[in-house]
DRENLUM-264512 format. One record per atom (N, C-alpha, C): x, y, z. Coordinates in Angstrom, 1 decimal. Example, Ala and Ser with C-alpha at 12.3 -4.5 7.8 and 13.67 -1.06 7.14 Angstrom:
2
+--------+--------+--------+
:     xx :     yy :     zz :
+--------+--------+--------+
:   13.2 :   -5.7 :    7.8 :
:   12.3 :   -4.5 :    7.8 :
:   13.2 :   -3.3 :    7.8 :
:   12.8 :   -2.2 :    7.1 :
:   13.7 :   -1.1 :    7.1 :
:   12.9 :    0.0 :    7.9 :
+--------+--------+--------+
//
This chain:
113
+--------+--------+--------+
:     xx :     yy :     zz :
+--------+--------+--------+
:   71.9 : -141.5 :   72.2 :
:   72.0 : -140.9 :   73.5 :
:   73.5 : -140.8 :   73.9 :
:   73.9 : -139.6 :   74.3 :
:   75.2 : -139.4 :   74.8 :
:   75.5 : -140.1 :   76.0 :
:   76.7 : -140.8 :   76.2 :
:   77.0 : -141.5 :   77.4 :
:   77.5 : -140.6 :   78.5 :
:   78.2 : -139.5 :   78.1 :
:   78.7 : -138.6 :   79.1 :
:   78.8 : -137.2 :   78.6 :
:   78.6 : -136.3 :   79.4 :
:   78.7 : -134.9 :   79.0 :
:   80.0 : -134.3 :   79.6 :
:   80.7 : -135.1 :   80.3 :
:   81.9 : -134.6 :   81.1 :
:   83.2 : -135.1 :   80.5 :
:   84.2 : -134.3 :   80.7 :
:   85.6 : -134.8 :   80.3 :
:   86.1 : -135.9 :   81.2 :
:   87.1 : -136.6 :   80.8 :
:   87.6 : -137.7 :   81.6 :
:   88.2 : -137.1 :   82.9 :
:   88.7 : -135.9 :   82.9 :
:   89.2 : -135.2 :   84.1 :
:   88.1 : -134.9 :   85.1 :
:   87.0 : -134.4 :   84.5 :
:   85.8 : -134.1 :   85.3 :
:   85.2 : -135.3 :   86.0 :
:   85.1 : -136.4 :   85.2 :
:   84.6 : -137.6 :   85.7 :
:   85.5 : -138.2 :   86.8 :
:   86.8 : -138.0 :   86.7 :
:   87.7 : -138.5 :   87.7 :
:   87.5 : -137.6 :   89.0 :
:   87.4 : -136.3 :   88.8 :
:   87.2 : -135.4 :   90.0 :
:   85.8 : -135.7 :   90.7 :
:   84.8 : -136.0 :   89.9 :
:   83.5 : -136.3 :   90.5 :
:   83.5 : -137.6 :   91.1 :
:   84.3 : -138.5 :   90.7 :
:   84.3 : -139.9 :   91.2 :
:   85.2 : -140.1 :   92.4 :
:   86.1 : -139.2 :   92.6 :
:   87.1 : -139.2 :   93.7 :
:   86.4 : -139.0 :   95.1 :
:   86.9 : -139.5 :   96.1 :
:   86.3 : -139.3 :   97.4 :
:   86.5 : -137.8 :   97.8 :
:   85.6 : -137.2 :   98.5 :
:   85.8 : -135.9 :   99.0 :
:   87.0 : -135.8 :  100.0 :
:   87.7 : -134.7 :   99.9 :
:   88.7 : -134.4 :  100.9 :
:   88.0 : -134.2 :  102.2 :
:   88.4 : -135.1 :  103.2 :
:   87.8 : -135.1 :  104.5 :
:   87.9 : -133.8 :  105.2 :
:   89.0 : -133.1 :  104.9 :
:   89.3 : -131.8 :  105.5 :
:   88.2 : -130.8 :  105.1 :
:   87.6 : -131.0 :  104.0 :
:   86.5 : -130.0 :  103.6 :
:   85.1 : -130.4 :  104.1 :
:   84.9 : -131.5 :  104.7 :
:   83.7 : -132.0 :  105.3 :
:   83.6 : -131.6 :  106.7 :
:   82.5 : -130.9 :  107.0 :
:   82.3 : -130.5 :  108.4 :
:   81.3 : -131.5 :  109.1 :
:   81.3 : -131.5 :  110.3 :
:   80.3 : -132.3 :  111.1 :
:   79.7 : -131.5 :  112.2 :
:   78.5 : -132.0 :  112.6 :
:   77.7 : -131.4 :  113.7 :
:   76.9 : -132.4 :  114.3 :
:   76.6 : -132.2 :  115.6 :
:   75.7 : -133.1 :  116.3 :
:   74.3 : -132.6 :  116.3 :
:   73.3 : -133.4 :  116.1 :
:   72.0 : -133.1 :  116.2 :
:   71.1 : -134.3 :  116.6 :
:   70.3 : -134.1 :  117.6 :
:   69.5 : -135.2 :  118.1 :
:   70.3 : -136.5 :  118.4 :
:   71.5 : -136.3 :  119.0 :
:   72.3 : -137.4 :  119.4 :
:   73.0 : -138.1 :  118.2 :
:   73.0 : -137.5 :  117.0 :
:   73.7 : -138.1 :  115.9 :
:   74.7 : -137.1 :  115.4 :
:   75.7 : -137.7 :  114.7 :
:   76.7 : -136.9 :  114.1 :
:   76.4 : -136.8 :  112.6 :
:   76.3 : -135.6 :  112.1 :
:   75.9 : -135.4 :  110.6 :
:   77.2 : -134.7 :  109.9 :
:   77.4 : -135.2 :  108.7 :
:   78.5 : -134.7 :  107.9 :
:   77.9 : -133.8 :  106.8 :
:   78.5 : -132.7 :  106.4 :
:   77.9 : -131.9 :  105.4 :
:   79.1 : -131.0 :  104.8 :
:   78.8 : -130.5 :  103.6 :
:   79.7 : -129.5 :  102.9 :
:   79.0 : -128.2 :  103.1 :
:   79.8 : -127.2 :  103.5 :
:   79.2 : -125.8 :  103.6 :
:   79.0 : -125.3 :  102.2 :
:   78.0 : -124.4 :  102.0 :
:   77.6 : -123.9 :  100.7 :
:   78.8 : -123.4 :   99.9 :
:   79.6 : -122.6 :  100.6 :
:   80.7 : -121.9 :   99.8 :
:   81.7 : -123.0 :   99.4 :
:   81.8 : -124.1 :  100.1 :
:   82.8 : -125.2 :   99.7 :
:   82.2 : -125.9 :   98.5 :
:   80.9 : -126.1 :   98.4 :
:   80.3 : -126.8 :   97.3 :
:   80.5 : -125.9 :   96.1 :
:   80.4 : -124.7 :   96.2 :
:   80.5 : -123.7 :   95.1 :
:   82.0 : -123.8 :   94.6 :
:   82.9 : -123.7 :   95.5 :
:   84.4 : -123.8 :   95.2 :
:   84.7 : -125.1 :   94.5 :
:   84.1 : -126.2 :   94.9 :
:   84.3 : -127.5 :   94.2 :
:   83.8 : -127.5 :   92.8 :
:   82.6 : -127.0 :   92.6 :
:   82.0 : -126.9 :   91.3 :
:   82.9 : -125.9 :   90.4 :
:   83.3 : -124.9 :   90.9 :
:   84.2 : -124.0 :   90.1 :
:   85.5 : -124.7 :   89.7 :
:   86.0 : -125.5 :   90.6 :
:   87.3 : -126.2 :   90.4 :
:   87.1 : -127.3 :   89.4 :
:   86.0 : -128.0 :   89.4 :
:   85.7 : -129.1 :   88.5 :
:   85.3 : -128.6 :   87.1 :
:   84.3 : -127.7 :   87.1 :
:   83.6 : -127.3 :   85.8 :
:   84.1 : -125.9 :   85.3 :
:   84.9 : -125.2 :   86.1 :
:   85.2 : -123.8 :   85.7 :
:   84.3 : -122.8 :   86.2 :
:   84.8 : -121.6 :   86.3 :
:   84.0 : -120.5 :   87.0 :
:   82.7 : -120.2 :   86.2 :
:   82.7 : -120.4 :   84.9 :
:   81.5 : -120.1 :   84.1 :
:   81.0 : -121.4 :   83.4 :
:   81.3 : -122.6 :   84.0 :
:   80.9 : -123.9 :   83.3 :
:   79.7 : -124.5 :   84.0 :
:   79.1 : -123.8 :   84.9 :
:   77.9 : -124.4 :   85.5 :
:   77.0 : -123.3 :   86.1 :
:   75.8 : -123.6 :   86.3 :
:   74.8 : -122.6 :   86.8 :
:   74.0 : -123.2 :   88.0 :
:   73.7 : -122.3 :   89.0 :
:   72.9 : -122.7 :   90.1 :
:   71.7 : -121.8 :   90.1 :
:   70.5 : -122.3 :   90.4 :
:   69.3 : -121.5 :   90.5 :
:   68.6 : -122.0 :   91.7 :
:   68.1 : -121.0 :   92.5 :
:   67.3 : -121.3 :   93.6 :
:   65.8 : -121.2 :   93.1 :
:   65.2 : -122.3 :   93.2 :
:   63.8 : -122.5 :   92.7 :
:   62.8 : -122.0 :   93.7 :
:   63.0 : -122.3 :   95.0 :
:   62.0 : -121.9 :   96.0 :
:   62.7 : -121.9 :   97.4 :
:   62.3 : -120.9 :   98.2 :
:   62.8 : -120.7 :   99.5 :
:   61.5 : -120.5 :  100.4 :
:   61.3 : -121.3 :  101.4 :
:   60.1 : -121.1 :  102.2 :
:   60.5 : -121.2 :  103.8 :
:   60.0 : -120.3 :  104.5 :
:   60.1 : -120.3 :  106.0 :
:   59.0 : -121.3 :  106.5 :
:   59.5 : -122.3 :  107.2 :
:   58.6 : -123.3 :  107.6 :
:   58.4 : -123.3 :  109.1 :
:   59.2 : -122.5 :  109.8 :
:   59.0 : -122.4 :  111.3 :
:   59.7 : -121.2 :  111.8 :
:   59.0 : -120.5 :  112.7 :
:   59.5 : -119.3 :  113.4 :
:   58.9 : -119.3 :  114.8 :
:   59.9 : -119.4 :  115.8 :
:   59.3 : -119.4 :  117.1 :
:   60.3 : -118.8 :  118.1 :
:   59.7 : -118.3 :  119.2 :
:   60.5 : -117.8 :  120.3 :
:   61.2 : -118.9 :  121.0 :
:   62.4 : -118.8 :  121.5 :
:   63.1 : -119.8 :  122.2 :
:   64.1 : -119.2 :  123.2 :
:   64.6 : -120.0 :  124.0 :
:   65.7 : -119.6 :  124.9 :
:   67.1 : -119.8 :  124.3 :
:   68.0 : -119.0 :  124.5 :
:   69.3 : -119.1 :  123.9 :
:   70.4 : -119.4 :  125.0 :
:   71.1 : -120.5 :  124.7 :
:   72.3 : -120.8 :  125.5 :
:   72.0 : -121.1 :  127.0 :
:   73.1 : -121.3 :  127.8 :
:   73.0 : -121.6 :  129.2 :
:   72.4 : -120.5 :  130.0 :
:   72.5 : -119.2 :  129.5 :
:   72.0 : -118.1 :  130.2 :
:   70.4 : -118.0 :  130.1 :
:   69.9 : -118.8 :  129.1 :
:   68.4 : -118.8 :  128.9 :
:   67.9 : -117.4 :  128.5 :
:   68.7 : -116.7 :  127.7 :
:   68.2 : -115.4 :  127.2 :
:   67.1 : -115.7 :  126.2 :
:   66.2 : -114.7 :  126.0 :
:   65.1 : -114.8 :  125.1 :
:   65.7 : -114.6 :  123.7 :
:   65.1 : -115.4 :  122.8 :
:   65.6 : -115.3 :  121.4 :
:   64.6 : -115.9 :  120.4 :
:   65.1 : -116.2 :  119.2 :
:   64.2 : -116.7 :  118.1 :
:   64.9 : -117.8 :  117.4 :
:   64.2 : -118.7 :  116.9 :
:   64.6 : -119.8 :  116.0 :
:   63.8 : -119.8 :  114.7 :
:   64.4 : -120.0 :  113.6 :
:   63.7 : -120.1 :  112.4 :
:   64.2 : -121.2 :  111.6 :
:   63.4 : -121.8 :  110.7 :
:   63.8 : -122.9 :  109.8 :
:   63.3 : -122.6 :  108.4 :
:   64.1 : -122.8 :  107.4 :
:   63.8 : -122.6 :  106.0 :
:   64.1 : -123.9 :  105.3 :
:   63.3 : -124.1 :  104.2 :
:   63.6 : -125.1 :  103.2 :
:   63.9 : -124.4 :  101.9 :
:   64.7 : -125.0 :  101.1 :
:   65.1 : -124.5 :   99.8 :
:   65.2 : -125.6 :   98.8 :
:   64.8 : -125.3 :   97.5 :
:   65.0 : -126.2 :   96.4 :
:   65.9 : -125.5 :   95.4 :
:   66.9 : -126.2 :   94.9 :
:   67.8 : -125.6 :   94.0 :
:   67.9 : -126.5 :   92.8 :
:   68.4 : -125.9 :   91.7 :
:   68.7 : -126.6 :   90.5 :
:   70.1 : -126.3 :   90.0 :
:   70.8 : -127.3 :   89.6 :
:   72.2 : -127.2 :   89.2 :
:   72.2 : -127.7 :   87.7 :
:   72.9 : -126.9 :   86.8 :
:   72.9 : -127.2 :   85.4 :
:   74.4 : -127.2 :   85.0 :
:   74.9 : -128.2 :   84.4 :
:   76.2 : -128.3 :   83.8 :
:   76.0 : -128.8 :   82.4 :
:   76.1 : -127.9 :   81.4 :
:   75.8 : -128.3 :   80.1 :
:   74.4 : -128.7 :   80.0 :
:   74.1 : -129.9 :   79.5 :
:   72.8 : -130.4 :   79.3 :
:   72.4 : -131.2 :   80.5 :
:   73.2 : -131.4 :   81.5 :
:   72.9 : -132.2 :   82.7 :
:   72.2 : -131.3 :   83.8 :
:   71.1 : -131.6 :   84.2 :
:   70.3 : -130.8 :   85.3 :
:   70.1 : -131.7 :   86.5 :
:   70.3 : -131.2 :   87.6 :
:   70.0 : -131.9 :   88.9 :
:   69.3 : -131.0 :   89.8 :
:   68.3 : -131.5 :   90.5 :
:   67.6 : -130.6 :   91.6 :
:   67.8 : -131.3 :   92.9 :
:   67.7 : -130.4 :   93.9 :
:   67.8 : -131.0 :   95.3 :
:   67.1 : -130.0 :   96.2 :
:   67.0 : -130.4 :   97.5 :
:   66.4 : -129.6 :   98.5 :
:   67.3 : -129.8 :   99.8 :
:   67.0 : -128.8 :  100.6 :
:   67.7 : -128.8 :  101.9 :
:   67.0 : -127.9 :  102.9 :
:   67.6 : -127.8 :  104.1 :
:   67.0 : -127.0 :  105.2 :
:   68.1 : -126.3 :  105.8 :
:   67.8 : -125.1 :  106.4 :
:   68.7 : -124.3 :  107.2 :
:   68.0 : -123.7 :  108.4 :
:   68.8 : -123.5 :  109.4 :
:   68.2 : -123.0 :  110.7 :
:   69.0 : -121.7 :  111.1 :
:   68.3 : -120.8 :  111.7 :
:   68.9 : -119.6 :  112.2 :
:   68.4 : -119.4 :  113.7 :
:   69.3 : -119.0 :  114.6 :
:   69.0 : -118.7 :  115.9 :
:   69.7 : -117.4 :  116.3 :
:   68.9 : -116.5 :  116.9 :
:   69.5 : -115.2 :  117.4 :
:   68.5 : -114.6 :  118.4 :
:   69.1 : -113.6 :  119.1 :
:   68.2 : -112.8 :  119.9 :
:   67.3 : -111.9 :  119.3 :
:   67.7 : -111.5 :  118.1 :
:   66.9 : -110.6 :  117.2 :
:   66.3 : -111.4 :  116.1 :
:   65.0 : -111.3 :  115.9 :
:   64.2 : -112.1 :  114.9 :
:   64.8 : -111.8 :  113.5 :
:   65.1 : -110.6 :  113.1 :
:   65.7 : -110.3 :  111.8 :
:   67.0 : -111.0 :  111.6 :
:   67.9 : -111.0 :  112.6 :
:   69.2 : -111.7 :  112.5 :
:   69.0 : -113.3 :  112.5 :
:   68.0 : -113.8 :  113.1 :
:   67.7 : -115.2 :  113.0 :
:   67.3 : -115.6 :  111.6 :
:   66.6 : -114.7 :  110.9 :
:   66.2 : -115.0 :  109.5 :
:   67.4 : -114.9 :  108.7 :
+--------+--------+--------+
//
């Protein structure tokens, strides 16, 4: 069994702490949540593995909620939607899967999606 599929430089980059300047935060339900934006995660994968050294596949996307809601302090009519997604990342023979959720809010239902 191979002990590692990555170069020493890749292992060092993967083991290093994230640059805090690249980590975003948001408040939700009275808690502060830290996250990487999707484009930032892609940029990091390109930096570590090379532009053509990894693959991402969206396995499933599902709308789990769609409802009318009020928007902002003006209480304008609008929409809220929530999606879940499952993705697969492949670097050589190493495969990892994960899931996440995303939310959209807009006055126009199509734009919320």
